[in-house]
Residue, then its C-alpha position, 0 to 999 in steps of 0.5 A: m475525514s481520513r489522513i488518507q483523504q486528507t492527503f489526497d484532496a491536498l495533493k489534488a489541490q497542488g495539482k500533484k500525484a502520490l507516491i505510495p511504496f510499500i515495505t514488509a514490516g520487520d525486513p531487512h530487520p525488525a529494529l530497522t522498520v520505524t527507521l525506514l517508514h521514517t526514510l520513506v517521508e523522506a524521500g517523498a512518500d505520501v502515504i505508506e503501504l506496511g505489509v503485514p508477513f504472512s506465511d502463505p501470500m496468494a498476491d505478493g510474488p517471489t521478492i516479497q514473499r522472501a521478505s515475508e520469511r524474513a521477517l517471521a524468521k525474526g518472529v515478527s507478529l502482527r502485534q509487534v506490527l502494530a506495535m511499530v505503527s505507534e512507534f512511527r505516530e510519536k513523531d510522525g502524526e501526519t503520514p498516513i500508513v496503510l496496513m497490507g496483508y492477509a485474513n489469517p493475522i486478523e482471524a487470530m486476534g479478532m475482527e474487533a480486536f484487530v480493528a480497535a488494536a490499529a486504531e489505536a495504533g494510528v493505523d489509517g486503512v487496511l488491505v485485507v488481500d482476501y477479504t472479498p467484498e461480497e465478504s467484508a460488510a462487516f469488517c468495513a462497517a468495523m472499520n469505518a466506525r473507528d474511521l479507518d478507511t478500507i483499501f480494496l484491489l481490482a485487477p484486469t479481470s474485475t468486472d464491472a460488478r466487483i467494481n461497483q461493489v467495490g466502490q459503494l464498500a471502499r474508502g481511502y483509495v483503490y488499489y489497480v494491479s495493473l498485470k495479471g499475476v503477483t507482485g513484481s511479475g510480467a510488464l505493464n500494459f500501458d494503454e490498459v490501464a489508461e483505458r480502466i482507470p476511468k470506469i474504476r474512478e466512474a464507479t467508485g469517486l476515489p483516487v485510483g492508486v497502481g501498483f505491480g510492475i513499476r520499477d523504476a521513475e520513467t515507468a512511475k512517470r507514466i503511470a502517474g500521468m494517469a493515475d491519482a497515486v504511483v505503488v512502487g513495492s518488491r523493486i524497494i524490497e529487492e533493493m533492500e534484499k540486496y543491499p541489505d547492510d546499505a538499506v536505509a541510503r539504497v531505499k532512500g536513493l530508489v524512492a527519491d528518484i522515482r518521486r522524481g518521475v513521479d513529479a514530472a508527470s504534474k510538470 
């Protein structure tokens, strides 16, 4: 059983929902990433999504794009991201880490080599935005062989056929994109989220995390009342972008506040 499944099982037994914050590896500075990972755990993270910097993203909005650009300008590579996870694991052997990124860096390293390196580093799951279910059988097989979870995105526009495809391949949890557009854009349609989540659960049997557009404790509370997990990314990056010299304290305060919102839904 993967650490991700163990985490969701434990939370379910407690009647709680998961908080999944996202940061980009190497932003605002590579030397700060591991400290930020530990800070997220201290603030209440159950699972962490760690973005792999990439020059040509398609799902990330301007905020996360700028974070990738800052990290790439400092020379952060996929291998360095894996080294950061290894360093994190020296002190934390429990919190699941999910790498989130794009196919190019993985293909450049070689799929089998990447999966082996990710397992050795202590990664628990991988979400590759541009690996579609139709093209992911080999990747999922390699991941499954190492007991790593392959996370997939679903969107308001996903068809029943696509949801069923994801249900056959996905492990860990499913990431439901709550709005049409990129990260950090638009406003949440809570009614649509409430309608879609039961259908996804029925097709996949997996916990459903909801992200894109969650910016504060109140929004997190409403989403946590419907979903199994709340994913927050752009809002955290914005805080670090605005206060780079006080990033750790600012992130800790923000994530702790969102944690309170998530827990309020459980009550």
